[in-house]
C-alpha positions in Angstrom: 32.0 -15.7 -10.5 30.0 -14.8 -7.4 27.1 -13.5 -9.4 26.7 -17.3 -10.2 26.0 -18.2 -6.8 22.7 -16.1 -6.6 19.7 -17.9 -7.2 17.9 -16.8 -10.6 14.5 -15.8 -9.3 16.4 -13.4 -7.2 18.7 -12.2 -9.8 15.4 -11.6 -11.8 13.5 -9.3 -9.4 14.0 -5.7 -10.4 15.3 -3.1 -7.6 12.9 -0.8 -6.2 12.9 2.4 -8.3 11.6 4.3 -5.3 14.5 3.0 -2.9 17.1 4.4 -5.4 15.4 7.6 -5.8 15.7 8.0 -2.1 19.5 8.5 -2.4 18.8 11.6 -4.7 16.1 13.0 -2.1 18.8 12.9 0.6 21.2 15.3 -1.5 21.3 19.2 -0.1 18.6 21.3 -1.8 16.6 18.5 -3.3 12.9 18.6 -2.9 11.5 15.1 -3.0 8.0 14.2 -4.2 9.3 10.6 -4.5 9.3 8.6 -1.5 5.6 7.2 -0.4 6.7 7.7 3.5 4.5 9.2 6.2 5.2 12.9 7.4 7.2 12.2 10.6 6.4 15.5 11.8 2.9 14.1 12.4 3.8 11.1 14.4 2.2 11.1 18.0 5.3 11.2 20.0 3.3 11.8 23.1 1.3 9.0 22.7 4.0 6.7 21.7 6.0 7.7 24.7 2.8 7.1 26.9 2.4 3.5 25.2 6.2 2.8 25.7 6.1 3.8 29.3 3.0 1.3 29.8 5.2 -1.3 27.9 8.0 -0.8 30.5 6.0 -0.6 33.4 3.5 -3.1 32.8 4.3 -5.7 29.9 8.0 -5.5 29.9 8.6 -9.5 30.5 6.2 -10.3 27.6 7.3 -7.2 25.6 11.0 -8.8 25.5 10.0 -12.5 25.2 9.1 -14.5 22.1 5.5 -14.7 21.4 2.8 -16.7 19.4 3.4 -16.8 15.6 -0.2 -15.6 14.9 0.6 -12.6 17.0 -0.4 -11.1 20.6 -4.0 -12.1 21.3 -4.6 -8.7 22.8 -3.6 -6.9 19.7 -5.3 -9.3 17.5 -8.6 -8.4 19.4 -7.8 -4.8 19.2 -7.5 -5.2 15.5 -10.9 -7.0 15.3 -12.3 -3.9 17.0 -10.4 -1.6 14.5 -11.9 -3.6 11.5 -15.3 -3.4 12.9 -15.2 0.1 12.4 -13.9 -0.4 8.8 -17.3 -2.7 8.1 -15.3 -6.0 8.5 -16.5 -8.6 11.1 -13.8 -11.0 12.2 -12.4 -13.0 15.0 -8.9 -13.1 16.5 -8.5 -16.5 15.1 -8.9 -14.9 11.4 -5.9 -12.6 12.2 -2.5 -12.9 11.9 0.1 -10.2 12.7 2.9 -9.4 10.4 5.9 -7.3 10.4 4.2 -4.7 8.0 2.2 -5.2 4.6 5.1 -6.0 2.9 5.6 -9.2 4.7 2.0 -9.9 4.4 2.1 -9.8 0.4 5.5 -11.9 0.6 3.7 -14.8 2.9 0.7 -14.7 0.8 2.7 -15.0 -2.6 4.7 -17.8 -1.2 1.7 -19.7 0.4 -0.4 -19.0 -3.0 1.6 -19.1 -6.0 3.2 -22.2 -7.7 5.8 -20.9 -10.7 3.8 -20.0 -13.6 0.5 -19.4 -11.8 -1.4 -16.3 -13.2 -1.6 -13.1 -10.9 -3.7 -10.3 -12.1 -2.9 -6.7 -11.0 -3.8 -3.1 -11.8 -2.0 -0.9 -14.5 -0.5 0.8 -12.5 0.3 -0.9 -9.7 2.1 -1.2 -6.3 5.8 -1.5 -7.2 6.7 -3.5 -4.3 3.8 -5.9 -5.0 5.4 -6.6 -8.3 8.9 -7.5 -6.8 7.2 -9.9 -4.3 5.2 -11.6 -7.4 8.3 -11.8 -9.4 10.2 -13.4 -6.6 7.5 -16.1 -6.3 7.8 -16.7 -10.2 4.1 -15.8 -11.0 3.1 -15.0 -14.3 1.8 -11.3 -14.2 -1.3 -10.0 -16.1 -2.7 -6.8 -15.8 -5.9 -4.7 -16.5 -6.2 -1.1 -16.8 -7.9 1.6 -14.3 -9.7 4.8 -14.7 -11.3 7.4 -12.3 -13.4 4.5 -10.8 -10.4 2.1 -10.2 -9.8 -1.3 -11.6 -11.6 -2.1 -14.9 -13.6 -5.1 -13.8 -15.1 -5.7 -17.2 -11.6 -5.9 -18.6 -10.7 -8.5 -15.9 -13.9 -10.3 -16.9 -12.8 -10.7 -20.3 -9.5 -11.9 -19.3 -10.7 -14.8 -17.1 -13.0 -15.9 -19.6 -10.0 -17.2 -21.5 -7.4 -17.4 -19.0 -7.2 -19.5 -15.6 -6.0 -17.1 -12.7 -5.0 -18.0 -9.3 -5.5 -14.3 -7.8 -6.2 -10.7 -8.1 -4.2 -8.3 -6.1 -5.8 -4.7 -6.0 -5.6 -1.6 -3.6 -9.1 -0.4 -4.0 -8.9 2.5 -1.9 -6.9 5.5 -2.5 -4.6 3.0 -4.5 -0.7 3.3 -4.6 0.4 4.6 -7.3 -2.9 5.9 -8.8 -4.5 7.4 -6.1 -7.9 6.1 -7.5 -10.5 4.3 -5.5 -12.7 1.4 -6.8 -16.4 2.3 -7.2 -19.0 0.2 -5.2 -20.3 -1.0 -8.4 -17.1 -2.5 -9.5 -16.3 -3.8 -5.8 -19.5 -5.8 -5.9 -19.0 -6.9 -9.6 -15.2 -7.9 -8.4 -16.2 -10.3 -5.5 -18.8 -11.8 -7.5 -16.4 -12.7 -10.4 -14.2 -13.9 -7.6 -16.9 -16.4 -6.8 -17.9 -17.3 -10.1 -14.4 -18.1 -11.5 -13.0 -19.3 -8.0 -9.9 -16.9 -8.0 -8.4 -15.3 -4.7 -8.5 -11.7 -4.2 -5.7 -10.1 -2.2 -7.1 -6.7 -0.7 -4.4 -4.6 0.2 -5.9 -1.7 2.4 -2.9 0.8 3.8 -4.5 4.0 3.0 -8.4 3.7 3.8 -8.1 5.8 6.8 -6.4 8.6 5.0 -9.8 9.8 3.8 -10.6 13.3 2.5 -14.2 12.6 2.2 -17.2 12.2 4.1 -17.9 8.7 2.5 -16.8 5.3 4.1 -15.6 2.8 1.5 -16.8 -0.6 2.0 -14.0 -3.3 1.6 -14.0 -5.9 -0.6 -13.9 -8.3 2.4 -17.3 -7.0 3.7 -18.9 -7.1 0.2 -17.6 -11.0 -0.1 -19.3 -12.0 3.1 -22.6 -10.6 1.8 -22.5 -13.0 -0.9 -20.9 -16.0 0.8 -17.4 -15.6 -0.9 -15.3 -15.0 2.2 -13.2 -18.0 1.6 -11.9 -16.1 -1.5 -10.9 -12.8 -0.1 -7.9 -12.1 2.0 -7.5 -8.6 3.7 -4.1 -6.9 4.6 -3.5 -3.7 6.2 -0.9 -1.9 8.5 -0.2 0.5 11.1 2.7 2.0 9.0 0.7 4.9 7.5 -1.5 5.7 10.7 0.9 5.2 13.5 4.6 4.6 12.9 6.1 2.7 9.9 9.4 1.9 12.0 7.3 -0.3 14.3 6.8 -2.7 11.3 3.4 -3.9 12.4 0.9 -5.0 9.7 -2.0 -7.7 9.9 -3.9 -10.3 7.5 -7.3 -11.3 8.0 -7.9 -14.6 6.3 -10.1 -17.6 5.9 -8.9 -20.9 7.6 -7.8 -22.8 4.8 -4.8 -20.4 4.1 -4.4 -18.7 7.5 -3.2 -22.0 8.9 -0.3 -22.1 6.1 0.5 -18.6 6.7 1.1 -19.5 10.4 3.5 -22.3 9.5 5.2 -20.0 7.1 5.6 -17.4 9.7 7.3 -19.8 11.9 9.8 -20.6 9.4 10.3 -17.0 8.3 10.7 -14.9 11.6 8.9 -16.7 14.3 6.8 -13.9 15.0 6.7 -10.1 14.6 8.6 -8.1 17.3 6.7 -8.7 20.7 7.8 -5.2 21.6 6.5 -3.4 18.3 3.2 -5.3 19.0 3.0 -4.2 22.9 3.6 -0.6 21.8 0.9 -0.7 19.3 -1.4 -2.3 21.6 -0.8 -0.3 24.4 -0.8 2.9 22.0 -4.6 1.7 20.7 -5.6 1.4 24.6 -4.8 5.2 25.1 -7.9 6.0 22.7 -5.7 8.6 21.0 -5.9 7.1 17.4 -9.0 8.8 16.2 -7.5 12.3 16.8 -4.4 11.5 15.4 -6.2 10.0 12.2 -8.1 13.4 12.0 -4.8 15.5 12.3 -3.2 13.1 9.6 -6.3 13.5 7.2 -6.5 17.2 7.7 -2.8 17.8 7.0 -2.6 15.4 4.0 -5.7 17.1 2.4 -4.4 20.5 2.7 -1.2 19.4 0.8 -3.1 17.4 -1.6 -5.5 20.4 -2.4 -2.4 22.6 -2.6 -0.5 20.3 -5.1 -3.6 19.8 -7.3 -4.0 23.7 -7.7 -0.6 24.3 -8.5 -0.5 21.6 -11.1 -3.6 22.9 -12.6 -2.6 26.5 -12.7 1.4 26.2 -13.4 1.2 22.7 -15.3 -2.2 22.4 -16.7 -1.2 22.7 -20.2 1.4 19.7 -19.9 -0.1 17.4 -17.4 -3.6 15.8 -16.6 -4.4 14.0 -13.2 -7.1 12.2 -11.3 -7.8 14.3 -8.1 -7.2 11.8 -5.2 -10.1 11.3 -2.6 -7.6 10.4 0.0 -4.3 8.6 0.6 -0.6 10.1 -0.1 -0.3 10.0 -4.0 -1.1 12.2 -6.9 -1.0 10.3 -10.4 -0.2 12.4 -13.3 0.1 12.0 -17.1 1.8 14.2 -19.6 -0.7 15.5 -22.5 1.5 14.7 -25.3 4.5 12.2 -25.6 7.0 12.7 -22.9 9.5 10.3 -21.3 9.4 10.8 -17.5 12.2 8.6 -16.9 14.5 11.0 -19.0 12.7 13.8 -17.8 13.7 13.0 -14.2 17.6 13.6 -15.2 16.2 17.5 -16.0 14.1 17.7 -12.9 17.1 16.6 -10.8 19.3 18.9 -12.2 16.8 21.7 -11.0 16.5 20.2 -7.4 13.1 18.0 -7.5 12.4 14.3 -7.9 9.4 12.1 -8.5 8.7 8.7 -9.4 8.7 7.9 -13.1 5.7 6.0 -13.9 6.9 3.2 -15.8 8.1 1.3 -12.9 4.5 0.5 -11.8 3.7 -1.5 -14.6 3.6 -5.3 -15.0 3.5 -4.7 -18.8 3.1 -2.2 -21.4 4.2 0.8 -19.3 3.2 4.1 -20.1 6.3 6.1 -19.9 4.4 9.6 -19.9 3.1 9.2 -16.4 4.5 10.1 -12.7 3.8 9.7 -9.2 4.2 12.6 -6.6 3.6 12.0 -2.9 2.7 15.2 -1.0 2.5 14.1 2.5 6.2 14.8 3.8 6.4 18.2 1.8 6.0 21.6 3.2 3.2 23.8 1.4 6.5 26.4 0.7 8.4 23.3 -1.0 5.3 22.1 -2.8 5.1 25.7 -4.6 8.7 25.6 -5.2 8.8 21.8 -6.4 6.2 22.7 -9.1 8.2 26.0 -10.0 11.0 23.8 -10.6 9.2 21.1 -12.6 8.0 24.1 -14.9 11.3 25.5 -15.2 12.6 22.2 -16.5 9.8 22.4 -19.3 
């Protein structure tokens, strides 16, 4: 009886497989390669303490008061400066502070999507984005990926025959695939958006976790070069580079949609936590973020290299993978038919979990794939985890 009271669109949203796996990861003796959570040992406790002291001594009235729906002007200005370092030119009027990237995606979906609108995603794509688009009652279509990211040629064939509302893409060190969209395909994608007048939602949580010496130019910046800024919306977050518990993200959007995002924000939660915004702003003012990023990059790169080397040496006859250039994830595929959802029961018995790949697909899932996160696991436990995976085979 009670189940009938739940709205149909909520009942149709699949539970997050990753959130469910977190239950297993808390079991004694289990090594988790599943959750995509930052390593808490690298949180800058000293810097956060300095920032909080500043909040409580200089900004406490504002930090505990209601704020603007768009977000704190000071923080939005600081985000413009941070964006300039990412080759994005913007003003504070284009920036809206959100309660993390997930809220950014939720608001964009609700502002953009009517039931039945076609949204194109990568195959595979970010699981929680699929949940958001399902809740908005979008019709999902997907295009493949390879070592250079989304296959934009495949997208072009799709848009020739199917009117689409938007493309959602994680172009830099993506989740779950760990791949990066090449410059040529970035230019091709924004040109295609201009020609067929669809929106690009550029989700960028990971670009600062860069293991290379190359800076990857955002789609937002490419779009400005060809006068297509009206069609590209950029989202990012402090969750992966500062503290996910603060729940501070942002959207950079053209005026036509930014106005609607602010209206929706007013109806959703009034504004992102003033305390979290003040903490984030004062942390940025300490000047400690660049050193913090260098430490995160070095640690995650070392662990990524360790996991890649172990898979090549211990599981090379079973698995193939694309070596990430940054980010938090390694995406692997069996060289033969193997259902990784079924295999998880065996590996869990050995004391190791990962995320089966099938959950990251809007359609035509590849059940022989899996995602592993290396960032929160010690190098010793990475070795043990691979040994357990091998033993389960």
